[in-house]
C-alpha positions, 0 to 999 in steps of 0.5 A: 836394767838400769837405762839413763840418758835419752829415752821416750820417758826421759824427764826434763825439768821445769827451767825454774827448778833446775836442780836436785834442791829446788826440785825437792823443796817445790813439790813439799811447798806445791799445792795439791788437789783436794781429795775426799778420801774414804778411811778404813781402819785395819786392825792387825794382829799386834793389836795395833791398828793402821788406817788406810785411805781409799780414792774409788769410783764407787764405795771401797766395801763393795768388790770392784773388778777395777784396777787397784793401786796400793800407794805407800808414802814417805818419811814423815808423810801421809795420805795428805802428802801432795805427791799422794794426792796428786796420783791418786787425782790422775788414777781416779780420772784414768780408772784406777782405784787406789788406796794409801796406806799410812803408816803407824802413827802417821793418819792424824791419831797416836797407834796404840803400841810403843813401835811406830814404823821405819824403812823395814816394816815390810810385815805390816805392808803384807798383813794390810795388803792381805787384808784389802785383797781378802775384804775387796777381791780386786783382780790385780793390785799394783803398788807404788812407794815413795822413798821410805815407802819404796824402801818397804815396798822393794824389800817386801817384793823381794821377801817370799811373799804370794805375789800371785795378786801383784801386777806391776810395782813402782818405786820412786826415790828409793833410799836403797842403801840406808846407811850411806843415805843417813851419813847423807844427811850430815853434812853439806846442804842435805844436812837441812833435810836430816835436821828437819826429819829429825825434828819432826821424828822427835817431836812425835816420839815426845808427844807420844811418850807425854800422851802414853803418860796421861793415858797411864799406858803400862807396858807400852809407856815402859818400853818408851821411857826404856829408851832413856834421856833422847833430848841431845839427839841432833840427827837421823842416826842418833835418832835411828841409834837411840829410838829407831833401833831398840824400839824395833828389835835391833842392835844399833842404827847400823844394824837396822840399816843393813838388815832393812836396806832395799838394795839386798833384796832386788836380785829376788824380786820377781814382778814387773818393777820400775825404780824412778831415780834422780841422780841429783837427789839430795837425800840419796848419794850416787853410791847408794844407787844399785849396779846394773847386775844388782836388779833382776831381770823384771826391774827396770831403773830409769835413772835420770840426771835431774828430778830431786828426790820426789820432785820430777816436776816438768815444765808442763802444767802437769807433773812428769812423775805421775804422768810416768807413774800411770804410763807404766801401770797401764803398759 
């Protein structure tokens, strides 16, 4: 179901953040509460690792019957992203334990493999989530994903995994159709975001290659060097075509976008799922959004005319987005 317009959950932007760009930028620069995470390292079956960061009422090593919320951050984000910290703070104040999965290489330490993360790494979500459920034994788990993390979440929900432990899911500002979203960042004001992400991603890649050279990482270094000269990469599409795709087993950027876009997984989602989107999102064009008949009966999309990309900052002292997520998880 797709809902829009006036409702009990209608988002009304702060008057000083009237449109998508201001909402998006404010969320990036706004302060966030201090959080003392408890870090746990999950060793992966391929020899790599992923760090997860807990905020709980008790030691995360203890089994707990409290509700657990598993959080996935966005592109170039981490457990330190402001939207993550704001949500975790509200959750712990309302009796929810939470844990954030830092995608490979996003926890402040280089991962061991040449591969990193991308919009389709549902296999990493599967492995880490199963590890958490097996070791900590929560009664039920809800999941929240933002942007790239939302795409990973929806892809995973639509795949053939065991979802018996999953209570609810929330996806915020999802780039449902990756190719259209990539092209959106090639022109107009959205090009600013594209350049920012490209610089960050390319810098991370070059830093990793340099460190692997210093450490003489052997086969992993050979994989990175095998990508050739990437110094002229200037936008997201080129980065995905020259680095993301070949490094992760895709034929091209277009092949990666086609295989990993969450829009084609939506009909198979059986868990109770909320999609939160802003029509004025500067990174996600309206044409990338699903039509009403593309989502399953268990899924509701709340499409606001305003909100930007992971913005949804209201005039109240507390952010609308975090409270909407909490309300859905409670209902």
